[in-house]
Phi, psi and omega in degrees: 000141178298144181270000177231132177307130177081014184229134180089190177244158188284128175291128181090350180260183179285155174295149176305327179298324186284328178293315179298321181295317173300323179294317181298311177302315179294319180293312180300311182301317179297321187280330186259349182276161181199171175063222188290324173304313182295320180302315186296310183292327177299323181300328181268320184290326179298307177294328180295316176295317181297319180295316181296321179289324176296324180294324178287320182288335182292346182267349187301310184296306180299319184290315177301310179308308178299315184295316183293314187295311179288332178289317181295317179296321180291319180297320173299317180291326178297323181297336176283357177287343183151169183300323186294315182295325182290311178303321181291316176301320181298319182284331172305310188293315183296311184290319180297320182295313181296324186290318187289323178295313176296324179296318177306305185288320179294313182295320177298314181299316180300312188282339174287320176280336180229082189296142174270147179285111181307139173076014182298320185250023183286113180254012182099116183295141180277351182169167179292141176262156174287143182275139178289143176291146176304137192307332186281349184243024184304318187298335174304327188243004185286327177257114184285120175296328177222095180307322182295320177300321183294314178298315177296330179268359183057038177276098191284329184294305174303322178297318180291320177300316180294318178297318175298310180296319180302314181298315176295324176300310181297330180290345180268354181275168177292153187310312183293321173295319181295320183293321185301329178276320186284334180295315173294325183292318178297321179297319180304310177309311182300317180294319181296324181292324176295323181290320179296319175300321176299321180287324185286341175298329174257022179305315180303325175295311181301313180298311181302317178293315179297318184293324184293317182296321181289310176304318180301327181275331187251324189089207186295333179307343181295327178300323180287327177300309181296323174299313184297318180304311184305310182300313185297313182295320180290329174296319180296321179293321177297325176293331176290319172299318180294320178303335177300317183293327179289314178299324176300313186291321188271316186258336178262357175052038183239139177302130176296335178288316180296326179287320175306318181292318179296323186277341183308312180294325179297317181290330179290318179293328178291321182283336178279327186257334188055038180218124178289325181299315182292338180272354187296318179302316179295327179293321176302316178300313178294331180296326179293319179292336175268015177055037173272132180302139183297322180291329175288311177298331180292335181265310187290314186296314174293324172302316182290319179303325185280320193245336197252108186227076187292314178297320181290322176297319175298316180299323180297319176298314185299316177301318179300313177296320179301310179302317177307306178298320180294337180259018174072023177258121176259097183298139175270185183300320180301313181294325176295319181293310176308309176306318181292322185285332172287328185294328187294300177297327178301310182303312177298334176284338190267070184275125168076012181285143172305157186299313186291331174284318186291327178309312184275327188287330182268339183258323180305316178302320180297319179300308190291337179292328182253009179077039175250130180299150181252012188300332187270350183305315176301332178287319184291326173303320186292340179246022183284349185302322179286307175301337180295328176300316182284330172296317176296315178305307180294327183292312184289329180289324174287331176298313181296318182298319184286332176296320181289321181296315181296326180294343176300335181271002176283000000 
């Protein structure tokens, strides 16, 4: 499995080519069909697409809860290993939070200047979504009075808060008690991943059905909308990459030019492989050129590859804002901040998930937190290969940057 969200292909799921093929067949079929033929195919495509999306969505709550609990407990245990780990985790949180906030406002600015056509990818909602609380009243729902009810209502913000607190609480228990809770929680995650892989095996059919319904309502204009999505998400990922140079200069006290020279081979491997894990050996070599101690690099870089995905987290926020505009929702400042803050722990929790699973598992909670429908996510997954290049580029650049920053404390 890929160690970085949004990188590689899902084990047990369809190849990206098959998803893209399903998308192309659905889009072309919906755009060119007409009359009675279109009506007959729509009568089949809409329920098929809705059922497939429901099957995918039903895994979100248990998967996110399990990932956050096990991820939080595991990170807390790692922090006990020493000061280098604590500094690394602290910088992960800081840079992720800033990256997600910048992504929210950058995506909002881009889409305000370059509006998306509302309803473009609407394939029919699979079910009612929880309404987001007004941004000025966020504090009323941040702590769940009833965590089970929050899960039943798909109320992601209180569910995320409860999962984080529960994970921290488990990390303070004795090893035997903690393991007794983490084993079933880990098993829940594994079972959900199996279920998701089953759903993804018929992904090309579900994507084709959803794409046909969307293209049938809009026509050829849907291709421009998908191209706009690729541009917006890629620009946000590039901004996260650029931010790494700023962090290195300000917090790492390293020349951006020297850092760029050291990072270039890492970035080349990342673009060629679309995998942070495959770039790890080159990152270790680059760390030596930046005079990062070998023991520090040996702790921070593997930890960063596993937990720290700055560009991916930023891209997840951008996808959410894009879907909000596509559904006619104009997020205010409060909702933009809320989307960013939810994206951070969700990103940290999605350790080692296959790409196709993590795309839905890390974006759907952010969408649900601010009341944005997730029906178009499978269509966007099918064209994720292009933005994924920039996700990986930003991830590895920030991994190397945080290693330089942490090494300042040695």
